[in-house]
C-alpha positions as CSV (number, residue, x, y, z in Angstrom):
1,M,-59.0,49.0,-61.3
2,I,-59.5,50.0,-58.2
3,V,-61.7,47.3,-56.4
4,S,-64.3,48.5,-54.0
5,L,-66.7,46.3,-51.9
6,I,-69.3,46.5,-49.6
7,V,-69.5,43.7,-46.8
8,T,-72.2,43.3,-44.4
9,L,-71.9,40.8,-41.9
10,T,-75.0,40.2,-39.1
11,A,-73.7,38.8,-35.9
12,R,-76.2,36.3,-33.7
13,P,-76.8,38.2,-30.9
14,E,-75.2,36.4,-28.4
15,T,-72.1,36.8,-30.5
16,R,-72.5,40.2,-31.4
17,E,-69.7,41.3,-29.2
18,E,-67.5,38.6,-29.7
19,L,-67.7,39.3,-33.4
20,F,-67.7,43.2,-33.3
21,R,-64.2,42.5,-31.4
22,L,-62.6,40.8,-33.6
23,L,-63.7,43.1,-37.0
24,V,-62.3,46.0,-34.8
25,D,-58.8,44.1,-33.8
26,Q,-58.7,43.5,-37.7
27,V,-59.4,47.2,-39.1
28,G,-55.7,48.6,-38.0
29,P,-53.3,45.4,-39.5
30,T,-55.9,45.5,-43.0
31,R,-55.0,49.6,-43.8
32,A,-52.0,48.9,-43.2
33,E,-51.4,46.1,-46.0
34,H,-50.5,46.7,-49.3
35,G,-52.5,48.0,-51.9
36,C,-55.3,48.8,-48.9
37,I,-57.0,52.5,-49.9
38,D,-59.6,52.4,-47.6
39,Y,-60.8,49.9,-45.1
40,N,-63.8,51.6,-42.8
41,L,-66.2,49.7,-40.1
42,H,-69.2,50.7,-39.8
43,I,-72.8,49.6,-37.4
44,D,-76.2,49.9,-38.7
45,A,-78.0,52.9,-37.2
46,A,-81.3,50.3,-37.1
47,D,-79.5,47.2,-36.3
48,P,-76.5,46.9,-33.7
49,C,-75.9,43.4,-35.0
50,V,-75.4,44.5,-38.4
51,F,-71.7,45.4,-39.1
52,V,-70.6,46.8,-42.7
53,F,-67.7,47.6,-44.5
54,Y,-66.5,49.9,-47.1
55,E,-63.2,49.2,-48.8
56,N,-61.4,50.1,-51.2
57,W,-58.0,48.1,-52.6
58,K,-55.6,49.2,-55.5
59,T,-56.5,45.6,-57.4
60,Q,-57.5,42.1,-56.9
61,A,-54.4,40.7,-56.5
62,D,-54.4,42.9,-53.0
63,L,-57.5,41.8,-52.0
64,D,-56.6,38.3,-52.9
65,A,-53.6,39.0,-50.8
66,H,-55.8,40.4,-47.7
67,M,-57.9,37.2,-47.5
68,D,-54.7,34.9,-46.5
69,M,-53.8,37.8,-43.8
70,N,-53.2,35.8,-40.3
71,H,-55.1,39.0,-38.6
72,L,-58.4,37.4,-40.2
73,K,-57.7,33.9,-39.2
74,P,-59.6,34.1,-35.9
75,L,-62.5,35.8,-37.6
76,L,-62.7,33.5,-40.6
77,S,-61.7,30.5,-38.0
78,Q,-65.1,30.9,-36.7
79,I,-66.9,32.9,-39.1
80,D,-70.0,30.1,-39.4
81,R,-70.4,30.0,-35.1
82,L,-70.5,34.4,-34.8
83,L,-73.0,34.8,-38.1
84,A,-76.5,34.6,-38.2
85,K,-76.3,34.8,-41.6
86,P,-73.7,34.1,-44.6
87,I,-71.5,37.2,-45.5
88,D,-73.4,39.7,-48.0
89,I,-70.6,41.4,-50.3
90,W,-71.6,43.7,-53.3
91,R,-68.8,44.3,-55.7
92,L,-68.8,48.0,-56.8
93,L,-67.7,49.1,-60.2
94,P,-67.4,53.6,-60.6
95,A,-69.9,55.1,-62.4
């Protein structure tokens, strides 16, 4: 079954630009990963510190492999410093 997620990351105002660069840098490599159907980064229209990913994966195993990719390490190693609050993940089911 396809795995669909909405992932929200809220930057601290002083780290907004740094987080944005890290997020943009992971889009291309992630889209090239096995099992990635789509991986889209958005910015909240009301709050430029809020970033939202809408992503779809062919399988849970593909998503699990994504989380171990090297291109995520620069982001994940600094996540507590960059974010104002914990990552919010919504897992979606087809209607």
